[in-house]
C-alpha positions as CSV (number, residue, x, y, z in Angstrom):
1,M,-53.7,75.4,-58.1
2,K,-49.9,75.2,-57.4
3,P,-47.5,73.5,-59.8
4,L,-46.3,70.1,-59.1
5,F,-42.6,70.7,-59.4
6,V,-42.8,72.9,-56.3
7,K,-43.8,70.1,-54.1
8,E,-41.3,67.6,-55.8
9,S,-38.5,70.3,-55.2
10,T,-39.8,70.9,-51.4
11,L,-39.8,67.2,-50.9
12,G,-36.5,66.6,-52.3
13,L,-35.1,69.4,-49.9
14,R,-36.4,67.8,-46.9
15,L,-34.8,64.5,-47.8
16,F,-31.6,66.3,-48.6
17,L,-31.8,68.1,-45.2
18,V,-32.7,64.7,-43.5
19,A,-29.8,63.0,-45.1
20,L,-27.4,65.6,-44.3
21,V,-28.4,65.5,-40.7
22,V,-28.0,61.9,-40.6
23,V,-24.5,61.8,-42.1
24,A,-23.9,64.8,-39.9
25,L,-24.9,62.6,-36.6
26,L,-23.0,59.4,-38.0
27,A,-19.6,61.7,-38.3
28,A,-20.1,62.9,-34.8
29,D,-20.6,59.6,-33.5
30,L,-17.8,58.1,-35.1
31,R,-15.6,61.1,-34.4
32,F,-16.5,62.1,-31.0
33,N,-19.0,59.3,-29.6
34,A,-21.6,61.9,-29.2
35,L,-24.6,59.4,-29.4
36,H,-23.4,56.9,-26.8
37,N,-25.8,58.3,-23.9
38,A,-28.5,58.2,-26.5
39,R,-27.9,54.5,-27.4
40,S,-27.6,53.6,-23.9
41,L,-31.1,55.1,-23.3
42,L,-32.8,53.6,-26.2
43,E,-31.2,50.1,-25.2
44,T,-32.5,50.7,-21.7
45,A,-36.0,51.6,-22.9
46,A,-36.0,48.6,-25.2
47,T,-35.3,46.0,-22.7
48,P,-38.8,45.1,-21.8
49,V,-39.6,44.4,-25.4
50,Y,-36.7,42.0,-25.6
51,W,-37.8,40.2,-22.3
52,V,-41.4,40.0,-23.5
53,A,-40.4,38.6,-26.8
54,D,-38.2,36.2,-24.9
55,L,-41.1,35.0,-22.7
56,P,-42.5,32.2,-25.0
57,S,-39.3,30.3,-24.8
58,R,-38.7,31.0,-21.2
59,V,-42.1,29.5,-20.5
60,M,-41.5,26.4,-22.7
61,E,-38.4,25.6,-20.9
62,W,-39.9,26.1,-17.7
63,N,-42.8,23.7,-18.4
64,Q,-40.1,21.1,-19.6
65,Q,-38.5,21.2,-16.7
66,H,-41.3,21.2,-14.2
67,L,-44.2,19.8,-15.7
68,V,-43.1,16.2,-15.9
69,S,-46.1,13.5,-16.0
70,R,-46.3,11.0,-13.4
71,S,-45.6,7.9,-15.5
72,E,-42.0,9.8,-16.6
73,L,-41.6,10.4,-13.0
74,Q,-42.0,6.6,-12.2
75,E,-40.0,5.6,-15.2
76,Q,-37.0,8.0,-14.3
77,N,-37.2,6.5,-10.8
78,E,-37.1,3.1,-11.8
79,R,-34.1,3.7,-13.9
80,L,-32.3,5.6,-11.1
81,R,-33.0,2.8,-8.7
82,R,-31.6,0.1,-11.4
83,E,-28.7,2.3,-11.8
84,N,-28.0,2.4,-8.3
85,L,-28.3,-1.2,-8.1
86,V,-25.6,-1.7,-10.4
87,L,-23.2,0.7,-8.9
88,E,-23.7,-1.0,-5.5
89,G,-23.0,-4.3,-7.1
90,R,-19.9,-2.8,-8.8
91,S,-18.9,-1.3,-5.4
92,H,-19.2,-4.7,-3.6
93,Q,-17.3,-6.4,-6.3
94,M,-14.3,-3.8,-5.9
95,A,-14.1,-4.2,-2.2
96,S,-13.9,-7.9,-2.9
97,L,-11.3,-7.4,-5.2
98,Q,-9.4,-5.0,-3.3
99,A,-9.4,-7.5,-0.4
100,E,-8.0,-10.3,-2.5
101,N,-5.3,-8.0,-3.9
102,V,-4.4,-7.4,-0.3
103,R,-4.2,-11.0,0.3
104,L,-2.1,-11.6,-3.0
105,R,0.4,-9.0,-1.9
106,A,0.7,-10.6,1.4
107,L,1.2,-14.0,-0.5
108,L,3.8,-12.8,-2.5
109,N,5.8,-11.0,0.3
110,S,5.9,-14.1,1.9
111,S,7.5,-16.1,-1.0
112,A,9.6,-13.6,-1.3
113,M,11.3,-14.4,2.1
114,L,11.5,-18.2,1.2
115,R,14.4,-19.9,0.0
116,D,12.5,-22.5,-1.8
117,D,10.8,-22.4,-4.9
118,V,6.8,-21.9,-4.7
119,L,3.9,-22.4,-6.9
120,V,0.8,-20.5,-6.4
121,A,-2.7,-22.4,-6.2
122,E,-6.1,-21.5,-5.8
123,L,-8.7,-23.2,-3.7
124,I,-11.6,-24.6,-5.5
125,G,-13.1,-26.7,-2.8
126,V,-13.3,-28.0,0.5
127,S,-14.2,-31.6,1.9
128,P,-18.1,-32.0,2.7
129,D,-17.1,-33.9,5.8
130,P,-17.0,-31.5,9.0
131,V,-14.6,-33.9,10.4
132,R,-12.1,-34.0,7.7
133,H,-9.9,-31.1,7.3
134,Q,-9.2,-31.0,3.6
135,L,-9.1,-28.6,0.7
136,V,-9.0,-29.4,-3.1
137,L,-6.4,-27.1,-5.1
138,N,-6.4,-26.2,-9.1
139,K,-2.8,-27.6,-9.5
140,G,-1.9,-31.2,-10.1
141,E,0.8,-33.7,-11.4
142,Q,1.2,-31.6,-14.5
143,D,2.3,-28.8,-12.2
144,G,4.7,-30.7,-10.6
145,V,2.7,-31.0,-7.4
146,F,3.5,-34.2,-5.4
147,V,2.4,-36.1,-2.3
148,G,3.7,-34.6,1.0
149,Q,4.6,-31.1,-0.5
150,P,4.1,-28.5,2.2
151,L,1.1,-25.9,1.9
152,I,1.6,-22.4,3.3
153,D,0.0,-19.0,3.2
154,A,0.9,-15.6,4.3
155,G,0.5,-16.4,7.9
156,G,2.2,-20.0,8.0
157,L,1.9,-23.7,7.5
158,L,-1.4,-24.8,6.2
159,G,-0.7,-28.5,5.5
160,Q,0.4,-31.0,3.2
161,I,-0.6,-32.6,-0.2
162,V,-2.0,-35.9,0.6
163,K,-3.6,-36.9,-3.1
164,V,-2.6,-35.9,-6.3
165,S,-4.3,-36.1,-9.9
166,P,-3.1,-34.7,-13.2
167,L,-5.1,-31.5,-13.0
168,L,-6.1,-31.2,-9.1
169,S,-4.7,-32.1,-5.9
170,R,-6.1,-32.6,-2.3
171,A,-4.2,-31.0,0.8
172,L,-4.7,-32.1,4.4
173,L,-4.8,-29.4,6.9
174,I,-2.5,-29.1,10.2
175,T,-5.6,-29.1,12.4
176,D,-7.0,-32.2,11.0
177,A,-7.5,-34.9,13.8
178,T,-5.3,-37.4,11.8
179,H,-2.5,-34.6,11.3
180,S,0.5,-34.4,13.4
181,I,3.6,-32.3,12.9
182,P,7.1,-31.8,14.8
183,V,7.6,-28.3,15.7
184,Q,10.2,-26.2,18.0
185,V,10.0,-23.5,20.0
186,N,11.5,-20.4,18.2
187,R,12.8,-18.7,21.2
188,N,14.5,-21.4,22.8
189,G,14.5,-24.7,20.6
190,V,12.4,-26.8,22.6
191,R,10.9,-29.8,20.4
192,A,7.6,-31.2,20.6
193,I,4.7,-32.5,18.6
194,A,1.6,-30.4,17.4
195,E,-1.5,-32.4,16.6
196,G,-4.7,-31.4,15.1
197,T,-7.6,-31.3,17.3
198,G,-10.5,-31.3,14.7
199,S,-11.2,-27.5,15.1
200,L,-9.8,-25.2,12.7
201,T,-8.8,-22.6,15.6
202,S,-6.4,-24.8,18.0
203,L,-4.0,-27.5,17.7
204,E,-2.4,-29.5,21.0
205,V,1.0,-29.6,21.9
206,H,2.2,-33.2,23.2
207,H,5.1,-34.5,24.9
208,V,6.2,-31.5,26.8
209,S,7.4,-31.5,30.3
210,A,5.5,-29.9,32.9
211,T,8.8,-27.9,33.9
212,T,9.7,-27.3,30.3
213,D,10.5,-23.4,29.6
214,I,7.4,-22.7,27.2
215,K,4.9,-20.0,27.8
216,E,1.9,-18.4,26.3
217,G,2.8,-16.4,23.1
218,D,5.8,-18.4,22.2
219,L,6.0,-19.1,18.3
220,L,5.8,-22.8,17.4
221,V,7.8,-23.5,14.0
222,T,8.5,-26.5,12.0
223,S,11.5,-28.5,13.3
224,G,12.3,-30.2,10.2
225,L,12.6,-33.5,11.9
226,G,11.2,-36.7,9.8
227,G,12.1,-34.9,6.6
228,R,8.6,-34.0,5.5
229,F,8.4,-30.2,6.5
230,P,11.5,-27.7,5.8
231,V,12.9,-26.0,9.0
232,G,11.4,-22.4,10.3
233,Y,7.9,-22.3,9.0
234,P,5.6,-20.8,11.3
235,V,2.9,-23.4,12.7
236,A,1.1,-21.8,15.9
237,V,1.2,-19.6,18.7
238,V,0.8,-20.9,22.1
239,S,-2.4,-19.7,23.3
240,E,-3.0,-21.5,26.8
241,I,-0.8,-23.8,29.2
242,E,-2.2,-26.0,31.9
243,R,0.3,-27.5,34.4
244,D,-0.8,-30.2,36.7
245,P,1.4,-31.3,39.6
246,G,0.0,-34.7,39.3
247,Q,0.9,-35.0,35.3
248,A,4.2,-35.4,33.9
249,F,3.2,-33.4,30.7
250,A,1.7,-30.0,30.4
251,R,-1.3,-29.3,28.4
252,I,-0.8,-26.9,25.8
253,I,-3.0,-25.3,23.1
254,A,-1.6,-23.3,20.4
255,T,-3.4,-21.3,17.9
256,P,-2.7,-21.6,14.0
257,S,-0.6,-19.1,12.4
258,A,-2.2,-19.6,9.0
259,A,-5.5,-18.2,8.1
260,L,-7.0,-21.9,7.8
261,E,-10.7,-20.6,7.4
262,R,-10.1,-17.6,5.0
263,S,-6.8,-18.6,2.7
264,R,-8.0,-18.7,-0.9
265,H,-4.7,-18.5,-2.2
266,V,-1.9,-20.6,-1.1
267,L,1.5,-21.6,-1.9
268,L,3.0,-24.9,-2.7
269,V,6.6,-25.2,-1.6
270,F,9.1,-27.1,-3.8
271,T,11.7,-28.5,-1.5
272,A,13.2,-32.0,-1.8
273,R,10.7,-34.8,-2.1
274,P,10.4,-36.9,0.9
275,A,11.8,-40.5,0.8
276,E,9.6,-43.4,0.0
277,G,8.3,-44.8,3.0
278,D,8.3,-41.4,5.2
């Protein structure tokens, strides 16, 4: 039987040699990068091991993304449908606000060209009687509004105030069948009277001789006669002329310049108050 110390010495020698080889390899790798190719080969060989180790997490992630229950899909679709409806509603509201902003800009631009002071008022109601062309505005006596005050929009003359209360006022449009206004042709100064026809799209011009120099496309503006309306506000554009040789006066139809059917914000013009009895 061999002594025990011989085996221990042999084992120690082997460990020493292994350690020496490891140190030599480490030194060679640090110094000369000698084990680069070996490391690359081992990493390539270990790639399938890494892929297999990561497979459970990949399978779980795939299940979460693709294996969704029908109830969850229905819930998601319903939620997306509600969100889409809300977004469409906001889009329509934005379109409305943008259009209103354009109208207000046009109104402000028109007020900048006026020599008179103005007050912006908002339409809050219309007359329920289709024969009466009247508007209800959110400005009244406490804002300085008075009977006979001219009312305009970005396009031209709308009408005048006919009734005032502390908080509200009522305006009569120029197209009302009971309304008439002195006008003149902007091109040559020919004077006439424009009367409402009961239609929001037309006025009728009276007391114009059949031989008078007036033609389609002429702009009619306020003449200032009577002291009710200031001079020069656009009223209407001549759209139709009928001259009958057997009649002394021509039949003239004009289209109002103001947006009588669409105006939401209007301007109340502060000029000199009309004298009592006008």
